[in-house]
Gaussian input, Z-matrix of N, CA and C with variables (Angstrom, degrees):
# hf/3-21g

backbone

0 1
 N
 C     1     B1
 C     2     B2     1     A1
 N     3     B3     2     A2     1     D1
 C     4     B4     3     A3     2     D2
 C     5     B5     4     A4     3     D3
 N     6     B6     5     A5     4     D4
 C     7     B7     6     A6     5     D5
 C     8     B8     7     A7     6     D6
 N     9     B9     8     A8     7     D7
 C    10    B10     9     A9     8     D8
 C    11    B11    10    A10     9     D9
 N    12    B12    11    A11    10    D10
 C    13    B13    12    A12    11    D11
 C    14    B14    13    A13    12    D12
 N    15    B15    14    A14    13    D13
 C    16    B16    15    A15    14    D14
 C    17    B17    16    A16    15    D15
 N    18    B18    17    A17    16    D16
 C    19    B19    18    A18    17    D17
 C    20    B20    19    A19    18    D18
 N    21    B21    20    A20    19    D19
 C    22    B22    21    A21    20    D20
 C    23    B23    22    A22    21    D21
 N    24    B24    23    A23    22    D22
 C    25    B25    24    A24    23    D23
 C    26    B26    25    A25    24    D24
 N    27    B27    26    A26    25    D25
 C    28    B28    27    A27    26    D26
 C    29    B29    28    A28    27    D27
 N    30    B30    29    A29    28    D28
 C    31    B31    30    A30    29    D29
 C    32    B32    31    A31    30    D30
 N    33    B33    32    A32    31    D31
 C    34    B34    33    A33    32    D32
 C    35    B35    34    A34    33    D33
 N    36    B36    35    A35    34    D34
 C    37    B37    36    A36    35    D35
 C    38    B38    37    A37    36    D36
 N    39    B39    38    A38    37    D37
 C    40    B40    39    A39    38    D38
 C    41    B41    40    A40    39    D39
 N    42    B42    41    A41    40    D40
 C    43    B43    42    A42    41    D41
 C    44    B44    43    A43    42    D42
 N    45    B45    44    A44    43    D43
 C    46    B46    45    A45    44    D44
 C    47    B47    46    A46    45    D45
 N    48    B48    47    A47    46    D46
 C    49    B49    48    A48    47    D47
 C    50    B50    49    A49    48    D48
 N    51    B51    50    A50    49    D49
 C    52    B52    51    A51    50    D50
 C    53    B53    52    A52    51    D51
 N    54    B54    53    A53    52    D52
 C    55    B55    54    A54    53    D53
 C    56    B56    55    A55    54    D54
 N    57    B57    56    A56    55    D55
 C    58    B58    57    A57    56    D56
 C    59    B59    58    A58    57    D57
 N    60    B60    59    A59    58    D58
 C    61    B61    60    A60    59    D59
 C    62    B62    61    A61    60    D60
 N    63    B63    62    A62    61    D61
 C    64    B64    63    A63    62    D62
 C    65    B65    64    A64    63    D63
 N    66    B66    65    A65    64    D64
 C    67    B67    66    A66    65    D65
 C    68    B68    67    A67    66    D66
 N    69    B69    68    A68    67    D67
 C    70    B70    69    A69    68    D68
 C    71    B71    70    A70    69    D69
 N    72    B72    71    A71    70    D70
 C    73    B73    72    A72    71    D71
 C    74    B74    73    A73    72    D72
 N    75    B75    74    A74    73    D73
 C    76    B76    75    A75    74    D74
 C    77    B77    76    A76    75    D75
 N    78    B78    77    A77    76    D76
 C    79    B79    78    A78    77    D77
 C    80    B80    79    A79    78    D78
 N    81    B81    80    A80    79    D79
 C    82    B82    81    A81    80    D80
 C    83    B83    82    A82    81    D81
 N    84    B84    83    A83    82    D82
 C    85    B85    84    A84    83    D83
 C    86    B86    85    A85    84    D84
 N    87    B87    86    A86    85    D85
 C    88    B88    87    A87    86    D86
 C    89    B89    88    A88    87    D87
 N    90    B90    89    A89    88    D88
 C    91    B91    90    A90    89    D89
 C    92    B92    91    A91    90    D90
 N    93    B93    92    A92    91    D91
 C    94    B94    93    A93    92    D92
 C    95    B95    94    A94    93    D93
 N    96    B96    95    A95    94    D94
 C    97    B97    96    A96    95    D95
 C    98    B98    97    A97    96    D96
 N    99    B99    98    A98    97    D97
 C   100   B100    99    A99    98    D98
 C   101   B101   100   A100    99    D99
 N   102   B102   101   A101   100   D100
 C   103   B103   102   A102   101   D101
 C   104   B104   103   A103   102   D102
 N   105   B105   104   A104   103   D103
 C   106   B106   105   A105   104   D104
 C   107   B107   106   A106   105   D105
 N   108   B108   107   A107   106   D106
 C   109   B109   108   A108   107   D107
 C   110   B110   109   A109   108   D108
 N   111   B111   110   A110   109   D109
 C   112   B112   111   A111   110   D110
 C   113   B113   112   A112   111   D111
 N   114   B114   113   A113   112   D112
 C   115   B115   114   A114   113   D113
 C   116   B116   115   A115   114   D114
 N   117   B117   116   A116   115   D115
 C   118   B118   117   A117   116   D116
 C   119   B119   118   A118   117   D117
 N   120   B120   119   A119   118   D118
 C   121   B121   120   A120   119   D119
 C   122   B122   121   A121   120   D120
 N   123   B123   122   A122   121   D121
 C   124   B124   123   A123   122   D122
 C   125   B125   124   A124   123   D123
 N   126   B126   125   A125   124   D124
 C   127   B127   126   A126   125   D125
 C   128   B128   127   A127   126   D126
 N   129   B129   128   A128   127   D127
 C   130   B130   129   A129   128   D128
 C   131   B131   130   A130   129   D129
 N   132   B132   131   A131   130   D130
 C   133   B133   132   A132   131   D131
 C   134   B134   133   A133   132   D132
 N   135   B135   134   A134   133   D133
 C   136   B136   135   A135   134   D134
 C   137   B137   136   A136   135   D135
 N   138   B138   137   A137   136   D136
 C   139   B139   138   A138   137   D137
 C   140   B140   139   A139   138   D138
 N   141   B141   140   A140   139   D139
 C   142   B142   141   A141   140   D140
 C   143   B143   142   A142   141   D141
 N   144   B144   143   A143   142   D142
 C   145   B145   144   A144   143   D143
 C   146   B146   145   A145   144   D144
 N   147   B147   146   A146   145   D145
 C   148   B148   147   A147   146   D146
 C   149   B149   148   A148   147   D147
 N   150   B150   149   A149   148   D148
 C   151   B151   150   A150   149   D149
 C   152   B152   151   A151   150   D150
 N   153   B153   152   A152   151   D151
 C   154   B154   153   A153   152   D152
 C   155   B155   154   A154   153   D153
 N   156   B156   155   A155   154   D154
 C   157   B157   156   A156   155   D155
 C   158   B158   157   A157   156   D156
 N   159   B159   158   A158   157   D157
 C   160   B160   159   A159   158   D158
 C   161   B161   160   A160   159   D159
 N   162   B162   161   A161   160   D160
 C   163   B163   162   A162   161   D161
 C   164   B164   163   A163   162   D162
 N   165   B165   164   A164   163   D163
 C   166   B166   165   A165   164   D164
 C   167   B167   166   A166   165   D165
 N   168   B168   167   A167   166   D166
 C   169   B169   168   A168   167   D167
 C   170   B170   169   A169   168   D168
 N   171   B171   170   A170   169   D169
 C   172   B172   171   A171   170   D170
 C   173   B173   172   A172   171   D171
 N   174   B174   173   A173   172   D172
 C   175   B175   174   A174   173   D173
 C   176   B176   175   A175   174   D174
 N   177   B177   176   A176   175   D175
 C   178   B178   177   A177   176   D176
 C   179   B179   178   A178   177   D177
 N   180   B180   179   A179   178   D178
 C   181   B181   180   A180   179   D179
 C   182   B182   181   A181   180   D180
 N   183   B183   182   A182   181   D181
 C   184   B184   183   A183   182   D182
 C   185   B185   184   A184   183   D183
 N   186   B186   185   A185   184   D184
 C   187   B187   186   A186   185   D185
 C   188   B188   187   A187   186   D186
 N   189   B189   188   A188   187   D187
 C   190   B190   189   A189   188   D188
 C   191   B191   190   A190   189   D189
 N   192   B192   191   A191   190   D190
 C   193   B193   192   A192   191   D191
 C   194   B194   193   A193   192   D192
 N   195   B195   194   A194   193   D193
 C   196   B196   195   A195   194   D194
 C   197   B197   196   A196   195   D195
 N   198   B198   197   A197   196   D196
 C   199   B199   198   A198   197   D197
 C   200   B200   199   A199   198   D198
 N   201   B201   200   A200   199   D199
 C   202   B202   201   A201   200   D200
 C   203   B203   202   A202   201   D201
 N   204   B204   203   A203   202   D202
 C   205   B205   204   A204   203   D203
 C   206   B206   205   A205   204   D204
 N   207   B207   206   A206   205   D205
 C   208   B208   207   A207   206   D206
 C   209   B209   208   A208   207   D207
 N   210   B210   209   A209   208   D208
 C   211   B211   210   A210   209   D209
 C   212   B212   211   A211   210   D210
 N   213   B213   212   A212   211   D211
 C   214   B214   213   A213   212   D212
 C   215   B215   214   A214   213   D213
 N   216   B216   215   A215   214   D214
 C   217   B217   216   A216   215   D215
 C   218   B218   217   A217   216   D216
 N   219   B219   218   A218   217   D217
 C   220   B220   219   A219   218   D218
 C   221   B221   220   A220   219   D219
 N   222   B222   221   A221   220   D220
 C   223   B223   222   A222   221   D221
 C   224   B224   223   A223   222   D222
 N   225   B225   224   A224   223   D223
 C   226   B226   225   A225   224   D224
 C   227   B227   226   A226   225   D225
 N   228   B228   227   A227   226   D226
 C   229   B229   228   A228   227   D227
 C   230   B230   229   A229   228   D228
 N   231   B231   230   A230   229   D229
 C   232   B232   231   A231   230   D230
 C   233   B233   232   A232   231   D231
 N   234   B234   233   A233   232   D232
 C   235   B235   234   A234   233   D233
 C   236   B236   235   A235   234   D234
 N   237   B237   236   A236   235   D235
 C   238   B238   237   A237   236   D236
 C   239   B239   238   A238   237   D237
 N   240   B240   239   A239   238   D238
 C   241   B241   240   A240   239   D239
 C   242   B242   241   A241   240   D240
 N   243   B243   242   A242   241   D241
 C   244   B244   243   A243   242   D242
 C   245   B245   244   A244   243   D243
 N   246   B246   245   A245   244   D244
 C   247   B247   246   A246   245   D245
 C   248   B248   247   A247   246   D246
 N   249   B249   248   A248   247   D247
 C   250   B250   249   A249   248   D248
 C   251   B251   250   A250   249   D249
 N   252   B252   251   A251   250   D250
 C   253   B253   252   A252   251   D251
 C   254   B254   253   A253   252   D252
 N   255   B255   254   A254   253   D253
 C   256   B256   255   A255   254   D254
 C   257   B257   256   A256   255   D255
 N   258   B258   257   A257   256   D256
 C   259   B259   258   A258   257   D257
 C   260   B260   259   A259   258   D258
 N   261   B261   260   A260   259   D259
 C   262   B262   261   A261   260   D260
 C   263   B263   262   A262   261   D261
 N   264   B264   263   A263   262   D262
 C   265   B265   264   A264   263   D263
 C   266   B266   265   A265   264   D264
 N   267   B267   266   A266   265   D265
 C   268   B268   267   A267   266   D266
 C   269   B269   268   A268   267   D267
 N   270   B270   269   A269   268   D268
 C   271   B271   270   A270   269   D269
 C   272   B272   271   A271   270   D270
 N   273   B273   272   A272   271   D271
 C   274   B274   273   A273   272   D272
 C   275   B275   274   A274   273   D273
 N   276   B276   275   A275   274   D274
 C   277   B277   276   A276   275   D275
 C   278   B278   277   A277   276   D276
 N   279   B279   278   A278   277   D277
 C   280   B280   279   A279   278   D278
 C   281   B281   280   A280   279   D279
 N   282   B282   281   A281   280   D280
 C   283   B283   282   A282   281   D281
 C   284   B284   283   A283   282   D282
 N   285   B285   284   A284   283   D283
 C   286   B286   285   A285   284   D284
 C   287   B287   286   A286   285   D285
 N   288   B288   287   A287   286   D286
 C   289   B289   288   A288   287   D287
 C   290   B290   289   A289   288   D288

   B1=1.4532
   B2=1.5160
   B3=1.3029
   B4=1.3368
   B5=1.5543
   B6=1.3232
   B7=1.5066
   B8=1.5688
   B9=1.3131
   B10=1.5047
   B11=1.5127
   B12=1.3526
   B13=1.4300
   B14=1.4775
   B15=1.3766
   B16=1.4559
   B17=1.4936
   B18=1.3579
   B19=1.4748
   B20=1.4685
   B21=1.3553
   B22=1.4330
   B23=1.5195
   B24=1.3087
   B25=1.4411
   B26=1.5872
   B27=1.3231
   B28=1.4007
   B29=1.5230
   B30=1.2932
   B31=1.5015
   B32=1.5158
   B33=1.2741
   B34=1.4669
   B35=1.5044
   B36=1.3788
   B37=1.4821
   B38=1.4703
   B39=1.2945
   B40=1.4887
   B41=1.5159
   B42=1.2689
   B43=1.4646
   B44=1.5682
   B45=1.3138
   B46=1.4866
   B47=1.5149
   B48=1.3824
   B49=1.4732
   B50=1.5027
   B51=1.3202
   B52=1.4667
   B53=1.5243
   B54=1.3318
   B55=1.4426
   B56=1.4640
   B57=1.3255
   B58=1.4532
   B59=1.5372
   B60=1.3310
   B61=1.4390
   B62=1.5435
   B63=1.3519
   B64=1.4802
   B65=1.4903
   B66=1.3522
   B67=1.4427
   B68=1.5377
   B69=1.3972
   B70=1.4224
   B71=1.5605
   B72=1.3610
   B73=1.4632
   B74=1.5646
   B75=1.3911
   B76=1.4897
   B77=1.5268
   B78=1.3135
   B79=1.4993
   B80=1.4785
   B81=1.3257
   B82=1.4653
   B83=1.5114
   B84=1.3383
   B85=1.4327
   B86=1.4976
   B87=1.3534
   B88=1.5029
   B89=1.5023
   B90=1.3034
   B91=1.4890
   B92=1.4470
   B93=1.3856
   B94=1.4337
   B95=1.5350
   B96=1.3152
   B97=1.5058
   B98=1.5405
   B99=1.3312
   B100=1.4388
   B101=1.5706
   B102=1.3026
   B103=1.5086
   B104=1.5130
   B105=1.3225
   B106=1.4196
   B107=1.5406
   B108=1.3234
   B109=1.4173
   B110=1.4902
   B111=1.3162
   B112=1.4927
   B113=1.5370
   B114=1.3193
   B115=1.4502
   B116=1.4831
   B117=1.3283
   B118=1.4446
   B119=1.5374
   B120=1.3245
   B121=1.4695
   B122=1.5443
   B123=1.2670
   B124=1.4954
   B125=1.5116
   B126=1.3406
   B127=1.4583
   B128=1.5133
   B129=1.2677
   B130=1.4603
   B131=1.4324
   B132=1.3347
   B133=1.4311
   B134=1.5250
   B135=1.3208
   B136=1.5175
   B137=1.4925
   B138=1.2609
   B139=1.5183
   B140=1.5010
   B141=1.3190
   B142=1.4882
   B143=1.5247
   B144=1.2734
   B145=1.4671
   B146=1.4813
   B147=1.3660
   B148=1.4769
   B149=1.4972
   B150=1.3309
   B151=1.4699
   B152=1.5144
   B153=1.3577
   B154=1.4939
   B155=1.5822
   B156=1.3491
   B157=1.4689
   B158=1.5064
   B159=1.3052
   B160=1.4991
   B161=1.5018
   B162=1.3370
   B163=1.4626
   B164=1.5074
   B165=1.3483
   B166=1.4964
   B167=1.5150
   B168=1.3210
   B169=1.4210
   B170=1.5170
   B171=1.3289
   B172=1.4634
   B173=1.5033
   B174=1.3462
   B175=1.4344
   B176=1.5331
   B177=1.2943
   B178=1.4639
   B179=1.5027
   B180=1.3245
   B181=1.4562
   B182=1.5468
   B183=1.3045
   B184=1.4887
   B185=1.5115
   B186=1.3520
   B187=1.4484
   B188=1.5393
   B189=1.2764
   B190=1.4709
   B191=1.5317
   B192=1.3277
   B193=1.4212
   B194=1.5453
   B195=1.3407
   B196=1.5042
   B197=1.5408
   B198=1.2995
   B199=1.4407
   B200=1.5538
   B201=1.3209
   B202=1.4348
   B203=1.4635
   B204=1.3183
   B205=1.4255
   B206=1.4994
   B207=1.3786
   B208=1.4479
   B209=1.5049
   B210=1.3036
   B211=1.4780
   B212=1.5103
   B213=1.3996
   B214=1.4197
   B215=1.4983
   B216=1.2832
   B217=1.4568
   B218=1.5637
   B219=1.2934
   B220=1.4825
   B221=1.5417
   B222=1.3525
   B223=1.4915
   B224=1.5329
   B225=1.3321
   B226=1.4984
   B227=1.5440
   B228=1.3506
   B229=1.4467
   B230=1.5313
   B231=1.2855
   B232=1.4659
   B233=1.5178
   B234=1.3418
   B235=1.4228
   B236=1.5304
   B237=1.3359
   B238=1.4252
   B239=1.5464
   B240=1.3264
   B241=1.4625
   B242=1.4983
   B243=1.3673
   B244=1.4597
   B245=1.5128
   B246=1.2924
   B247=1.5250
   B248=1.5374
   B249=1.3581
   B250=1.4545
   B251=1.4864
   B252=1.3385
   B253=1.4650
   B254=1.5467
   B255=1.3024
   B256=1.4800
   B257=1.5774
   B258=1.2982
   B259=1.5059
   B260=1.5504
   B261=1.3136
   B262=1.4804
   B263=1.5231
   B264=1.3203
   B265=1.4883
   B266=1.5135
   B267=1.3340
   B268=1.4840
   B269=1.5418
   B270=1.3324
   B271=1.4554
   B272=1.5471
   B273=1.3318
   B274=1.4704
   B275=1.4726
   B276=1.3469
   B277=1.4469
   B278=1.5350
   B279=1.2720
   B280=1.4846
   B281=1.5687
   B282=1.3439
   B283=1.4758
   B284=1.5178
   B285=1.3423
   B286=1.4583
   B287=1.4703
   B288=1.3046
   B289=1.4426
   B290=1.5172
   A1=110.70
   A2=118.29
   A3=121.87
   A4=113.57
   A5=117.77
   A6=119.65
   A7=107.00
   A8=114.91
   A9=121.51
   A10=109.82
   A11=116.19
   A12=124.47
   A13=109.40
   A14=117.47
   A15=120.89
   A16=109.22
   A17=114.90
   A18=123.26
   A19=108.72
   A20=117.67
   A21=125.02
   A22=108.41
   A23=117.28
   A24=124.78
   A25=108.30
   A26=120.24
   A27=118.92
   A28=111.46
   A29=116.62
   A30=122.90
   A31=110.67
   A32=115.60
   A33=121.55
   A34=107.66
   A35=117.10
   A36=116.49
   A37=112.31
   A38=117.58
   A39=120.64
   A40=107.85
   A41=119.70
   A42=121.94
   A43=110.29
   A44=117.03
   A45=118.90
   A46=111.44
   A47=115.88
   A48=116.47
   A49=109.27
   A50=120.52
   A51=123.92
   A52=109.82
   A53=115.87
   A54=119.15
   A55=113.58
   A56=119.08
   A57=124.02
   A58=111.44
   A59=117.90
   A60=119.47
   A61=114.17
   A62=114.31
   A63=118.03
   A64=110.65
   A65=120.95
   A66=123.41
   A67=112.63
   A68=115.67
   A69=120.20
   A70=110.48
   A71=114.55
   A72=121.34
   A73=109.55
   A74=113.53
   A75=118.67
   A76=111.48
   A77=118.26
   A78=120.77
   A79=111.66
   A80=117.65
   A81=121.94
   A82=112.02
   A83=117.58
   A84=123.78
   A85=114.14
   A86=115.45
   A87=120.58
   A88=109.45
   A89=115.74
   A90=122.94
   A91=107.16
   A92=117.62
   A93=121.26
   A94=111.32
   A95=116.95
   A96=123.64
   A97=104.20
   A98=113.82
   A99=119.55
   A100=110.36
   A101=111.60
   A102=120.55
   A103=103.58
   A104=116.13
   A105=122.37
   A106=110.81
   A107=119.92
   A108=124.87
   A109=115.92
   A110=117.44
   A111=122.89
   A112=111.39
   A113=115.57
   A114=119.78
   A115=106.99
   A116=117.26
   A117=121.52
   A118=108.08
   A119=117.60
   A120=121.69
   A121=108.53
   A122=115.37
   A123=122.63
   A124=107.14
   A125=113.19
   A126=120.69
   A127=109.37
   A128=119.15
   A129=123.12
   A130=116.90
   A131=114.29
   A132=123.56
   A133=110.33
   A134=114.95
   A135=120.92
   A136=110.72
   A137=115.03
   A138=120.27
   A139=110.83
   A140=117.50
   A141=121.35
   A142=113.18
   A143=120.82
   A144=122.97
   A145=113.82
   A146=114.49
   A147=121.50
   A148=108.41
   A149=118.64
   A150=122.01
   A151=109.86
   A152=111.86
   A153=117.49
   A154=106.70
   A155=112.12
   A156=117.66
   A157=107.14
   A158=116.36
   A159=122.57
   A160=107.11
   A161=114.02
   A162=118.47
   A163=108.28
   A164=115.54
   A165=121.84
   A166=105.79
   A167=116.26
   A168=124.69
   A169=110.20
   A170=118.89
   A171=118.80
   A172=110.32
   A173=115.35
   A174=118.97
   A175=107.58
   A176=118.17
   A177=121.26
   A178=118.33
   A179=116.46
   A180=120.57
   A181=112.07
   A182=116.88
   A183=121.04
   A184=113.95
   A185=113.77
   A186=117.08
   A187=108.59
   A188=116.14
   A189=123.41
   A190=106.68
   A191=117.09
   A192=122.33
   A193=107.71
   A194=116.73
   A195=119.34
   A196=106.93
   A197=116.69
   A198=124.12
   A199=107.41
   A200=117.39
   A201=124.38
   A202=111.78
   A203=118.96
   A204=122.35
   A205=110.34
   A206=117.47
   A207=120.58
   A208=112.82
   A209=118.37
   A210=123.24
   A211=108.28
   A212=115.95
   A213=118.83
   A214=115.07
   A215=118.83
   A216=121.82
   A217=109.08
   A218=119.51
   A219=121.86
   A220=107.94
   A221=113.84
   A222=119.07
   A223=113.03
   A224=115.38
   A225=119.27
   A226=106.60
   A227=115.26
   A228=118.08
   A229=112.75
   A230=118.34
   A231=122.44
   A232=114.19
   A233=116.57
   A234=123.01
   A235=114.64
   A236=118.88
   A237=120.25
   A238=114.21
   A239=116.77
   A240=119.38
   A241=111.17
   A242=121.17
   A243=121.25
   A244=111.37
   A245=116.98
   A246=119.59
   A247=108.45
   A248=118.43
   A249=118.33
   A250=111.27
   A251=117.56
   A252=121.49
   A253=109.11
   A254=116.35
   A255=123.40
   A256=108.26
   A257=115.34
   A258=119.06
   A259=108.35
   A260=117.04
   A261=119.20
   A262=110.09
   A263=117.57
   A264=116.55
   A265=110.13
   A266=118.72
   A267=121.38
   A268=110.63
   A269=114.80
   A270=119.33
   A271=110.79
   A272=116.10
   A273=126.23
   A274=112.68
   A275=119.26
   A276=125.19
   A277=111.59
   A278=118.30
   A279=129.42
   A280=106.79
   A281=112.97
   A282=119.88
   A283=111.13
   A284=118.11
   A285=118.67
   A286=111.92
   A287=120.69
   A288=122.80
   A289=113.26
   D1=137.16
   D2=-176.94
   D3=-72.10
   D4=151.35
   D5=179.35
   D6=-64.23
   D7=149.71
   D8=-177.58
   D9=-155.23
   D10=167.22
   D11=172.51
   D12=-146.71
   D13=133.54
   D14=-177.08
   D15=-130.35
   D16=143.98
   D17=177.15
   D18=-139.15
   D19=138.51
   D20=175.00
   D21=-94.37
   D22=133.00
   D23=-178.48
   D24=-114.45
   D25=111.12
   D26=175.38
   D27=-71.98
   D28=126.82
   D29=179.08
   D30=-168.50
   D31=165.14
   D32=175.73
   D33=-83.96
   D34=112.84
   D35=179.35
   D36=-65.08
   D37=141.30
   D38=179.13
   D39=-166.58
   D40=166.09
   D41=175.73
   D42=-59.72
   D43=-33.21
   D44=178.64
   D45=-66.89
   D46=-33.46
   D47=179.13
   D48=-71.77
   D49=-40.43
   D50=176.50
   D51=-58.66
   D52=-46.53
   D53=178.66
   D54=-64.30
   D55=-36.69
   D56=176.34
   D57=-63.46
   D58=-45.21
   D59=175.41
   D60=-61.21
   D61=-40.25
   D62=179.40
   D63=-67.59
   D64=-40.43
   D65=177.21
   D66=-65.23
   D67=-39.47
   D68=179.87
   D69=-63.55
   D70=-40.03
   D71=-178.58
   D72=-65.36
   D73=-45.33
   D74=176.60
   D75=-60.66
   D76=-37.68
   D77=-179.58
   D78=-64.21
   D79=-21.93
   D80=176.84
   D81=-90.76
   D82=4.87
   D83=176.23
   D84=78.75
   D85=22.92
   D86=178.81
   D87=-91.41
   D88=151.13
   D89=173.77
   D90=-81.54
   D91=127.81
   D92=-170.28
   D93=-122.35
   D94=141.23
   D95=171.41
   D96=-130.40
   D97=144.92
   D98=-179.18
   D99=-128.87
   D100=144.68
   D101=170.73
   D102=-137.84
   D103=170.43
   D104=-177.87
   D105=-58.57
   D106=110.77
   D107=179.79
   D108=80.76
   D109=10.57
   D110=-176.11
   D111=-143.58
   D112=129.72
   D113=171.12
   D114=-123.02
   D115=127.72
   D116=177.66
   D117=-117.00
   D118=138.09
   D119=179.34
   D120=-134.25
   D121=152.63
   D122=175.03
   D123=-118.94
   D124=120.09
   D125=171.63
   D126=-89.92
   D127=142.86
   D128=-175.62
   D129=-71.73
   D130=171.94
   D131=177.68
   D132=-69.68
   D133=141.14
   D134=177.44
   D135=-138.81
   D136=177.96
   D137=177.46
   D138=-58.49
   D139=-27.31
   D140=-174.20
   D141=-94.56
   D142=-14.42
   D143=-176.49
   D144=-161.86
   D145=170.49
   D146=177.37
   D147=-92.34
   D148=21.99
   D149=-179.75
   D150=101.41
   D151=164.80
   D152=-177.43
   D153=-136.62
   D154=155.09
   D155=170.65
   D156=-107.95
   D157=129.88
   D158=179.14
   D159=-111.70
   D160=128.26
   D161=-176.56
   D162=-126.88
   D163=132.49
   D164=176.32
   D165=-117.34
   D166=115.15
   D167=177.17
   D168=-104.73
   D169=114.07
   D170=175.34
   D171=-82.51
   D172=141.13
   D173=177.27
   D174=-141.03
   D175=-174.50
   D176=-170.87
   D177=-58.40
   D178=-30.70
   D179=-175.33
   D180=-116.62
   D181=19.49
   D182=178.31
   D183=144.48
   D184=-134.13
   D185=-176.81
   D186=-149.74
   D187=151.73
   D188=175.46
   D189=-112.41
   D190=125.71
   D191=-177.44
   D192=-114.19
   D193=120.84
   D194=-176.22
   D195=-128.84
   D196=135.00
   D197=172.70
   D198=-116.20
   D199=125.94
   D200=-178.10
   D201=-129.41
   D202=138.52
   D203=179.55
   D204=-62.11
   D205=135.93
   D206=-178.46
   D207=-67.54
   D208=-31.33
   D209=177.11
   D210=-84.04
   D211=112.43
   D212=-174.09
   D213=-60.97
   D214=-21.90
   D215=-174.85
   D216=-91.69
   D217=-2.31
   D218=179.90
   D219=-80.24
   D220=107.00
   D221=-177.05
   D222=-96.48
   D223=-14.31
   D224=179.53
   D225=-120.88
   D226=131.06
   D227=-177.14
   D228=-116.72
   D229=0.69
   D230=-178.88
   D231=52.24
   D232=30.89
   D233=178.69
   D234=84.05
   D235=1.04
   D236=-175.37
   D237=-61.25
   D238=-39.34
   D239=-179.88
   D240=-67.83
   D241=-38.91
   D242=173.61
   D243=-65.00
   D244=-35.92
   D245=177.49
   D246=-65.58
   D247=-39.34
   D248=-178.76
   D249=-64.55
   D250=-43.49
   D251=-179.80
   D252=-64.15
   D253=-42.07
   D254=-179.94
   D255=-62.45
   D256=-45.78
   D257=-176.76
   D258=-65.40
   D259=-42.10
   D260=179.06
   D261=-63.59
   D262=-44.26
   D263=-178.03
   D264=-69.01
   D265=-35.69
   D266=176.91
   D267=-62.40
   D268=-41.58
   D269=-177.48
   D270=-68.77
   D271=-27.44
   D272=179.62
   D273=-77.42
   D274=-28.32
   D275=-172.72
   D276=-62.13
   D277=137.22
   D278=-5.53
   D279=-79.79
   D280=156.05
   D281=176.70
   D282=-62.35
   D283=136.97
   D284=172.38
   D285=-63.76
   D286=146.42
   D287=177.72
   D288=-102.62

C-alpha cells in the first residue's frame, strides 16, 4: 500500500466549498478534476516522489483530504503527503462559509 496522509476538515459542505478546494489545488499548480462532492488533484513528480494524488471528499460534516503517493509501491514519503495536505489547507484558508 502506498504511503498516504489524511486529515478531516470540519466545514459546511457546499458547492462553494468544493470550488474553493479546487481553486486552492490549482493555485498550487496541481492538475484538478471535479465531480459532485469530490475534488481530485495530481501533484507533480519531485526529488522525493513519483507524484501524489490528492483527494478531497465532501461529506455531511465537512471534508476529508487525503494525499497518496502515485507509485503504489512507495511506502515511505518523507512527509511529502502531510506537506501536500498542509499546503492545500493553507491555500484554502480561510474556509468559505
